C-alpha positions as CSV (number, residue, x, y, z in Angstrom):
1,M,8.3,-17.2,6.3
2,D,11.4,-17.2,8.5
3,T,12.6,-16.0,11.9
4,S,13.1,-12.4,10.7
5,V,9.4,-12.2,11.9
6,A,9.3,-11.3,15.6
7,G,7.6,-13.9,17.7
8,I,7.1,-16.5,14.9
9,T,6.9,-20.2,15.7
10,F,6.8,-23.3,13.6
11,D,4.9,-26.5,14.2
12,D,6.1,-30.1,13.8
13,N,5.2,-29.9,10.1
14,G,7.2,-26.7,9.5
15,V,4.0,-24.6,9.2
16,C,4.6,-21.1,10.7
17,S,2.3,-19.4,13.2
18,R,1.7,-16.5,10.7
19,C,0.3,-18.9,8.1
20,S,-1.7,-20.8,10.7
21,D,-3.2,-17.6,12.0
22,F,-4.0,-16.5,8.4
23,V,-5.7,-19.9,7.7
24,A,-7.8,-19.4,10.8
25,H,-8.6,-15.8,9.8
26,L,-9.7,-17.0,6.4
27,E,-12.1,-19.4,8.0
28,S,-13.5,-16.7,10.2
29,V,-14.0,-14.2,7.3
30,K,-15.5,-16.7,4.8
31,E,-18.9,-15.6,5.9
32,S,-18.1,-11.9,5.5
33,V,-16.5,-12.5,2.1
34,A,-19.6,-14.4,1.0
35,D,-21.6,-11.6,2.4
36,H,-19.6,-9.1,0.3
37,L,-20.2,-11.1,-2.8
38,S,-23.9,-11.4,-2.1
39,H,-24.2,-7.7,-1.4
40,R,-22.2,-6.5,-4.3
41,E,-25.2,-5.2,-6.2
42,A,-26.4,-3.4,-3.1
43,L,-23.0,-1.7,-2.7
44,L,-23.0,-0.7,-6.3
45,A,-26.5,0.7,-6.0
46,Q,-25.5,2.6,-2.9
47,V,-22.5,4.1,-4.6
48,R,-24.6,5.2,-7.6
49,A,-27.3,6.7,-5.3
50,A,-24.8,8.6,-3.1
51,G,-23.2,10.1,-6.3
52,R,-26.4,11.0,-8.1
53,R,-26.2,14.5,-9.7
54,K,-22.5,14.7,-9.0
55,Q,-19.7,14.6,-11.5
56,Y,-18.3,11.4,-9.9
57,D,-19.8,8.8,-7.6
58,C,-16.6,7.4,-6.0
59,I,-12.9,7.7,-5.6
60,V,-10.4,5.1,-6.8
61,G,-6.8,5.6,-5.8
62,V,-4.4,4.2,-8.5
63,S,-0.7,3.5,-8.1
64,G,-0.2,1.7,-11.4
65,G,-0.2,-1.7,-9.6
66,V,-2.5,-4.6,-10.5
67,D,-4.8,-4.4,-7.5
68,S,-5.7,-0.7,-7.7
69,S,-5.8,-0.9,-11.5
70,Y,-8.2,-3.8,-11.4
71,A,-10.4,-2.0,-8.8
72,L,-10.7,1.0,-11.3
73,Y,-11.4,-1.4,-14.1
74,L,-14.2,-3.2,-12.1
75,A,-15.7,0.1,-11.0
76,V,-16.1,1.3,-14.6
77,R,-17.3,-2.1,-16.0
78,N,-20.0,-2.1,-13.3
79,G,-21.4,1.2,-14.3
80,L,-19.8,3.5,-11.7
81,R,-18.3,7.0,-12.5
82,P,-15.0,7.0,-10.5
83,L,-12.4,9.8,-10.2
84,A,-9.0,8.1,-10.4
85,V,-6.6,9.7,-7.9
86,H,-2.9,9.3,-8.1
87,L,0.0,10.6,-5.9
88,D,3.2,11.6,-7.6
89,N,6.1,11.8,-5.2
90,G,8.8,11.9,-8.0
91,W,9.5,8.1,-8.0
92,N,7.1,6.7,-10.6
93,S,8.7,4.2,-12.9
94,E,8.2,4.6,-16.7
95,L,6.2,1.4,-16.6
96,A,3.9,2.8,-14.0
97,A,3.3,6.0,-15.9
98,H,2.5,3.9,-19.0
99,N,0.1,1.7,-17.1
100,I,-1.8,4.6,-15.5
101,S,-2.1,6.4,-18.8
102,S,-3.3,3.3,-20.7
103,L,-5.7,2.5,-17.9
104,V,-7.5,5.8,-17.6
105,G,-7.4,6.4,-21.4
106,S,-8.9,3.0,-22.2
107,L,-11.6,3.3,-19.5
108,G,-12.4,6.9,-20.2
109,V,-12.1,8.2,-16.6
110,D,-10.8,11.5,-15.3
111,L,-7.4,11.3,-13.4
112,Y,-6.4,13.7,-10.7
113,T,-2.7,13.7,-9.9
114,H,-1.3,15.4,-6.8
115,V,2.4,16.2,-7.2
116,I,4.5,16.6,-4.1
117,D,7.2,19.2,-4.3
118,W,10.4,17.2,-4.9
119,E,12.6,19.1,-2.4
120,E,10.0,18.7,0.2
121,N,9.6,14.9,-0.4
122,R,13.3,14.5,-0.6
123,D,13.8,16.2,2.7
124,L,11.1,14.0,4.4
125,Q,12.6,10.8,3.0
126,L,16.1,11.8,4.0
127,S,14.7,12.5,7.5
128,F,13.5,8.9,7.7
129,F,16.9,7.7,6.4
130,K,18.7,9.7,9.1
131,A,16.3,8.3,11.7
132,H,17.1,4.7,10.7
133,V,13.5,3.6,11.0
134,V,12.2,0.7,9.0
135,D,9.1,2.0,7.3
136,I,10.3,4.7,4.9
137,E,7.3,3.9,2.7
138,M,5.0,5.0,5.5
139,L,5.4,8.5,4.1
140,M,3.9,7.5,0.7
141,D,1.3,5.3,2.3
142,N,0.1,8.0,4.6
143,A,0.1,10.6,1.8
144,M,-2.0,8.3,-0.4
145,L,-4.6,7.8,2.3
146,A,-4.8,11.5,3.0
147,L,-5.1,12.4,-0.7
148,N,-8.0,9.9,-1.3
149,Y,-9.9,11.2,1.7
150,R,-9.3,14.8,0.7
151,Q,-10.6,14.3,-2.8
152,A,-13.7,12.4,-1.5
153,A,-14.5,15.3,0.8
154,K,-13.8,17.9,-1.9
155,H,-16.3,16.3,-4.3
156,G,-18.8,15.4,-1.6
157,L,-18.4,11.6,-2.2
158,K,-19.0,8.9,0.4
159,H,-17.1,6.0,-1.1
160,I,-13.4,5.3,-1.7
161,L,-13.0,2.0,-3.6
162,S,-9.7,0.4,-2.6
163,G,-7.7,-2.3,-4.2
164,V,-6.8,-3.7,-0.8
165,N,-8.1,-7.3,-0.6
166,I,-7.9,-10.6,1.3
167,A,-6.8,-12.7,-1.7
168,T,-3.4,-11.1,-2.2
169,E,-2.9,-8.9,0.9
170,G,-4.8,-10.8,3.6
171,M,-1.8,-11.8,5.6
172,P,-0.6,-8.7,7.4
173,M,3.0,-7.6,7.4
174,P,4.8,-8.5,10.6
175,E,4.7,-5.7,13.1
176,N,8.5,-5.3,13.2
177,W,8.6,-4.9,9.4
178,V,6.3,-1.9,9.1
179,H,4.8,0.9,11.2
180,Y,1.3,2.2,11.8
181,K,0.5,4.2,8.7
182,R,-1.5,7.1,10.1
183,D,1.1,8.1,12.6
184,V,1.5,11.8,11.8
185,R,3.0,12.4,15.2
186,N,5.9,10.1,14.2
187,I,6.3,11.7,10.8
188,R,6.4,15.2,12.3
189,A,8.7,14.3,15.1
190,I,11.3,12.7,12.8
191,H,11.0,15.7,10.4
192,R,11.5,18.2,13.2
193,R,14.7,16.4,14.3
194,F,16.3,15.7,10.9
195,G,14.4,17.8,8.2
196,T,14.8,21.4,7.1
197,V,12.2,21.9,4.3
198,P,8.7,22.9,5.6
199,I,5.9,20.4,4.9
200,R,3.5,22.2,2.5
201,T,2.5,19.9,-0.4
202,H,2.9,16.5,1.3
203,P,-0.6,15.3,2.4
204,L,-0.8,14.0,5.9
205,L,-3.5,11.9,7.7
206,S,-3.6,11.5,11.5
207,T,-5.6,9.1,13.6
208,L,-8.0,11.8,14.5
209,G,-8.1,13.1,10.9
210,H,-9.1,9.7,9.7
211,A,-11.8,9.4,12.4
212,W,-13.2,12.8,11.3
213,Y,-13.4,11.7,7.6
214,E,-15.0,8.4,8.5
215,V,-17.3,9.3,11.4
216,V,-18.2,13.0,10.8
217,R,-18.1,13.1,7.0
218,G,-19.3,9.6,6.6
219,I,-16.7,8.6,4.0
220,R,-16.2,4.8,3.7
221,W,-13.0,3.1,2.7
222,I,-14.3,0.0,0.8
223,P,-12.1,-3.2,0.1
224,F,-13.7,-3.2,-3.3
225,L,-12.0,-6.3,-4.7
226,D,-13.4,-8.4,-1.9
227,Y,-16.8,-7.9,-3.5
228,F,-15.6,-9.9,-6.5
229,P,-14.0,-13.4,-7.0
230,Y,-10.5,-12.0,-7.2
231,R,-7.5,-14.0,-8.5
232,K,-4.5,-11.9,-9.3
233,A,-3.4,-13.9,-12.4
234,E,-6.8,-13.6,-14.0
235,A,-7.0,-9.9,-13.2
236,L,-3.6,-9.3,-14.8
237,E,-4.6,-11.2,-17.9
238,T,-7.7,-9.1,-18.2
239,L,-5.8,-5.8,-17.8
240,Q,-3.2,-6.8,-20.3
241,R,-5.9,-7.8,-22.8
242,E,-8.3,-4.9,-22.4
243,V,-6.3,-1.8,-21.3
244,G,-2.8,-2.6,-22.6
245,Y,-1.4,-3.1,-19.0
246,K,2.2,-4.3,-18.7
247,P,3.2,-6.4,-15.6
248,Y,5.9,-5.8,-13.1
249,P,8.3,-8.5,-11.8
250,Y,6.9,-8.3,-8.3
251,K,4.2,-6.7,-6.2
252,H,4.6,-2.9,-5.6
253,Y,7.4,-2.4,-8.0
254,E,5.6,0.4,-9.8
255,S,7.7,2.9,-8.0
256,V,11.5,3.1,-8.4
257,F,11.9,3.9,-4.8
258,T,9.6,1.2,-3.6
259,R,11.4,-1.3,-5.8
260,F,14.8,-0.2,-4.3
261,Y,13.4,0.0,-0.8
262,Q,11.8,-3.5,-0.8
263,A,14.4,-5.3,-2.9
264,Y,17.6,-3.7,-1.6
265,I,17.3,-1.7,1.7
266,L,14.9,-3.9,3.6
267,P,16.7,-7.2,3.0
268,R,20.2,-5.8,3.4
269,K,19.8,-3.4,6.2
270,F,16.9,-4.9,8.2
271,G,16.9,-8.5,7.0
272,Y,13.3,-8.5,5.8
273,D,12.1,-9.8,2.4
274,K,8.5,-8.7,1.8
275,R,8.1,-11.3,-0.9
276,R,7.8,-13.9,1.9
277,V,4.5,-12.4,3.0
278,H,3.2,-11.7,-0.5
279,L,3.9,-15.2,-1.7
280,S,2.7,-16.9,1.5
281,T,-0.6,-15.1,1.0
282,L,-0.9,-16.5,-2.5
283,I,0.0,-20.0,-1.3
284,V,-2.6,-20.0,1.5
285,T,-5.3,-18.6,-0.8
286,G,-4.6,-21.3,-3.4
287,Q,-3.1,-19.1,-6.1
288,M,0.4,-20.5,-6.0
289,T,2.1,-23.6,-4.8
290,R,4.8,-23.6,-2.1
291,D,7.3,-25.0,-4.6
292,E,6.5,-22.2,-7.0
293,A,7.0,-19.6,-4.2
294,L,10.3,-21.2,-3.1
295,A,11.6,-21.1,-6.6
296,L,10.9,-17.4,-6.8
297,L,12.5,-16.8,-3.4
298,S,15.6,-18.6,-4.5
299,T,16.1,-15.8,-7.0
300,P,17.4,-12.3,-5.9
301,P,14.8,-9.6,-5.1
302,Y,16.1,-7.9,-8.2
303,P,15.6,-10.2,-11.1
304,D,18.2,-8.2,-13.1
305,A,21.5,-7.3,-11.5
306,R,22.0,-4.5,-13.9
307,Q,18.6,-3.0,-12.9
308,E,19.7,-3.3,-9.2
309,E,22.9,-1.3,-9.9
310,Q,21.1,1.3,-12.0
311,D,18.4,1.8,-9.3
312,R,21.1,2.0,-6.6
313,V,23.0,4.7,-8.5
314,F,19.8,6.5,-9.4
315,V,18.3,6.6,-5.9
316,M,21.6,7.7,-4.4
317,K,22.0,10.5,-6.9
318,K,18.4,11.7,-6.6
319,L,18.5,11.7,-2.8
320,G,22.0,13.2,-2.7
321,F,23.9,10.3,-1.1
322,T,27.6,9.6,-1.7
323,E,28.9,6.1,-1.7
324,E,30.5,6.7,1.7
325,N,27.4,8.1,3.6
326,F,25.1,5.6,1.9
327,G,27.4,2.8,3.1
328,R,27.3,4.2,6.6
329,Y,23.5,4.3,6.5
330,M,23.3,0.6,5.3
331,A,25.7,-0.5,8.1
332,A,24.0,1.3,10.9
333,P,21.4,-0.6,13.1
334,G,17.7,0.2,12.8
335,V,15.9,2.4,15.3
336,P,12.3,1.7,16.4
337,H,9.7,4.3,15.2
338,A,8.4,4.7,18.8
339,Y,11.8,6.1,19.8
340,Y,10.8,9.4,18.2
341,G,7.2,9.5,19.5
342,S,4.0,7.9,18.1
343,E,0.3,8.1,18.2
344,L,-0.1,4.3,17.9
345,G,-1.1,4.0,21.5
346,M,-3.9,6.6,21.0
347,Y,-5.1,4.7,17.9
348,Q,-5.2,1.4,19.9
349,R,-7.2,3.1,22.7
350,L,-9.7,4.6,20.3
351,R,-10.1,1.3,18.5
352,G,-10.8,-0.4,21.8
353,I,-13.5,2.1,22.6
354,Y,-15.0,1.9,19.2
355,R,-15.2,-1.9,19.4
356,R,-16.8,-1.8,22.9
357,I,-19.6,0.5,21.6
358,G,-20.4,-1.9,18.7
359,G,-18.1,-0.9,15.9
360,R,-16.1,-3.4,13.8
């Protein structure tokens, strides 16, 4: 980790406050993780019972990445009948398409894919570029959340089994690197200011919408991998061996845009390298040594310079950038999301109320 993280400090041994906080967090959640492991069979029985006499008993969102793919694999291997749900915003890499096809075909599960109209998605992404906010990926993250909840509600299901996990994603992204993912007010405000194409096919999930699904409809978002001893390298080996999965160079590189955003835009425009958080998490959880992580960080975010240039040209052409206006975008300073309006404050107030009345 480095000083691109707002508020970070380092002790006399060079250990940063983010890692120290994560170590303390791991100590505090050991009991809950052990509780997850001991209650795995109870969860599986609960999912089966809630889905009895239905076509499916749970939803598993799949991006083509290792975590979500392994969550689907474990669901099937443990006797569940999941519906795999995928969001196509026009940026899937060929490798991601291969992995999703191999995964659902080998496991024999149904796949529901929601395709966002390309011109609509392009207009929304360009709006975020014009706003110069940091979290362009918030659009995809919000849409994936919305789609999973919609499909669960449509099929009358109570469980969404997620690939989110402590082992590889336990250390949260620094607040200045990302934005609150359910901030529909922010999305709509930026689109109103810079966009022109109506939002019709792009799923959206607000703070209140999420509360409605969870509290009123009783749909639970489950960190499914935390119910199993999860080590990423072992999961990847299993997926390669049993479903013909092919690995990506780095986490979240299953999307061409995500690859370009994380490996090119974030480091060059904003000064953030998400690999620092991903690798630090693996170090703290004992899945990688610090020397191994430093060796990876000594290499460019794009392992292949030719791939970087191909992606740059491809993304610019697909979004309609010229060399000149993309250069101006990269040179301009970032603007906080909150400048355009946000529902983050409402979320924090609701979370405070929920915790005071006994929620987690």
